[in-house]
N, C-alpha and C positions, 0 to 999 in steps of 0.2 A: 581178619581172615578166618574163615571157618575151616578147621582142620579135622580130618578124619584119620585116625590111626587104626590100621587094619592089622590086628595081632596084639594079643594081650600078654605076651611073654616078657622076658627081662628087658629087651630093648624097647618094646612098645611102651611099657610102663615107665622106663627111664626117660624117654622123650616126653611123655605126658607130664610127669612130675617136673622135669626141667623147664618145659615151656611155661607152666603155670607159675613155678617158683621165680622165673625171670620176668614175669608179668608181660611176656610177649603175646600171650593169649589168655583168655579167661576160661573158666570152667563152662561158661555158657556157650562159648564158641568151639569148645573141644569135644570131639566125639571119639568113641572107641567102638570098633566092631569086633564082637566076640566070635570065636570060631563057630559056635553054634548057639542057639537060643538058651540051651541048658547052661552055658558058660557065663551068661549075663550076670547072675547074682554074684558069682565069684569075682568078677571085675568091678561090679558096682560098689562093693564094700570099700574100695580104695577112694571113692568120692573125689575122683579127679575130673570127670566130665560125664556127659551122657553116654550110656552104654546101650548099644543096639545088638540085636541078634540076627537081623536080616539085612543084607546089603541094599536091597531095594528101598529100604526105609531111610537110609542115611547117606548113601553115595551121591545121589543127585544134588544135594544141597551143599556139598563141600567144595571149597576152593582148592584145597590141597589134600591129596590122598597120600598117606605114608604107608608103604607096604613093608610091614615088619614081621613077616612070617618066614619060616624056614624055606630054603630054596626048593627042597623036595616037595613042599606043599604048593608050589607055584602053579602047577597045572590045575589043581582043584580051585585055587584062588581065581585064576583067569576065567575059569568056567563060570564061577559064581558072579563075576563082574561083567560078563559078556553083555554088551548092549547098554550098560549103565553109565560108563565113563564118557564124559562129554569132551569135545575138542578144546574147550577153554580151560578145563581143569588141569592143574599141574600134578604130575605123579612123581613122588620121591620114593625110590626103591633102595632098601638096604639089604636086599637078598643077594648074598654072595654068589658070584658066578652067573647071574641072570643078566644077559646082555640087553643093552638099550634096544637093539633091533627086535629082540624077542618081546620086550615090553610094549613097544609101539605096535607090533603086529597083533599081539594078543588082546590089547586093550583098545586099539584103534584111536590112540591119542598121540599128537605130535610133541606134546610138552612133557618130556621125561627127564628126570634128574636121577643119576645113579650115584650112590654114596657108599663108602666103606668105613664105618666107625670101628672102634675096638673096645675091648672089655672095660678099660678104665673110664669110659663114658658114663658108667653107672655111678661114678663118684665125682663127675664133673672134671675129670682129668684125661679125657679121651683125646684121640687124634682121628680126625675124619678127613678123608680125601673124597672129592666129589667132582662130577662133570655133568654136562647137560647137552641136550639137543639145541639146535639153533633156534627152534621155535619158542624156547623159554626166554622171556624178556629180561632185560637187565634188572628191572625192578623186582620181578619174581625171583630171580636168582639171588638178589641181595636179601630178600625176605627169608628165603630158605637157608641161606648162609647164617643169618642171624639166629634162626632156630637151631641149626646144627651147632653153632658156637656156644649154646647154653650148656653143652655137654663137654666142652673143652676147646681145643684148637682145631682149625680147619685149613685145608689147602685146596684150591681149585686147580684142576688139571685139564688141559686142553684135549688130550687124547684119551679115549676110553681104555686103551692098553695100559695106561698108567694106573688105572684102578687095580689091575691084576698085580702090578708091582707093589702098590700100597698094601694090598692084601697080604703079600709076602713079608713086608717090612713092619708096618704098624698094626695090621690086622692080626697076624700070627706072632708079632713081636713080643707081646707079654709072655707067651709061653717060652720064648728063648731066654728071657730074663729069669723066669722061674727055674728054668733048666740050670742056668749058671748059679743061681742062688742055692738050689738044692745040692749041687756038687760041692759048693763051699761049706754048706751046713754039714754034709757028710764028712768032709775033710776035718771040720772042727770037732766032730764027735770022735773021730779016730784019734784026735790029739788030746782027748780027755775031757772035753767040755760036755756038759749035759745037753740034751736036745733043746731045752729052753734057752740055755746060754748060747748055744750055737745059732739058734734062730735070732736072738737079740743081736749078736755080733754081726751077723750077715745082713739082716734086714736094715739095721741102722746104718751100716756101712754103705749099702746101696742107696738108701735114702739121702744120706749126707753127700755122697759122691755126685749124685745127679743134681742135687740142689747147688752144690759148689760149681759144677759145670754150668748150670743155668744162669748163675749170677755173675759169671765171668765172660770175658771175650776170648778165652783160651780154647784151643782145640783139645781133643782127647789125647793126641800125641804130646802136646805141651804138658798136660797134667801127668801123663805117664812119666815124662822126663823129670818132673818135679818130685814125684814119689820115688822113682827108681834111682837112688844114688849109686854111683859106680862101686861095684864090688859088694853091694848090699843084698838084703833078702829079696826085695822086689825084683831087682835085676835078675837074680837067680831064677825066680818064678817065671819071669817073662821069657828067659831063654828056654825054659822047659815048655812053655806054651808054644813058642816058635818051633821047637823041635817036633812037637806033637801036631803041628799044623792046625792049631785051634782056630786061628783067624780064618784060614782057608776053609775049614770045616763049617764055620758059621756062615760064611759067604756062599758056600755051595748049598747049604741047607736052605737059605733064603731063595737061591735061584731055583731049586727044586720046587719050593712052595709056589713061586710065581708060575712056573711051568704047569703045576697042578691046577692053579687058578684058571689058567688059560684053557686047559683041557675041560674043566667043569663047565666052562661057558660055551663049549661047542655042541 
């Protein structure tokens, strides 16, 4: 499969490196399209694949086009690709908020896959939700899922609306985690720990808790019950979280994020 990645930013390079590292494709079959001819040398130094500066030189020969540019750059991208994309080519878009209908109309292709990766994809620990049009064959969908899986876990969703929900949960989710970590680090420093000690205490606690959860068949509620002995320190903290509606606040924030994702796609 000849793959063309359009966009040489963080996610474009993440995919390129992951594909080659997993031996799913070779540098000979991997192409990158720079934003402009002037950007070609900056991308070429990574030595991942062939770098091009003009879409007309590389789009026609690709089996899979991966659109890895910022959503606000999509109008210019569509204009540059006008008339170049062929019906048999598969288009995979990771542009947040850009609907499948928009992609089909702008590019004139029926084979569209829309995916929402997240930041940990950069270290192979990502979570990607994706969906597709009916024109994408099962074989093509499996090939694309294998590619996406090189950056972490994947889940296929039947309805495109679920991509907005995934944007709110896994796409924005790392920021929610960092928000909670930052609050606990701040609490630790007020209790007398140095910033370095606070960072170690909190980061290792999060890492260990997630790993423990992953290796067990227990729910979050089960683990909370194991840690929170009656009348103890954890129970006292959990009562305070409940009184402050922390759980409801996180759920409400995720809901607002989903609503915003839907608005951006309109």
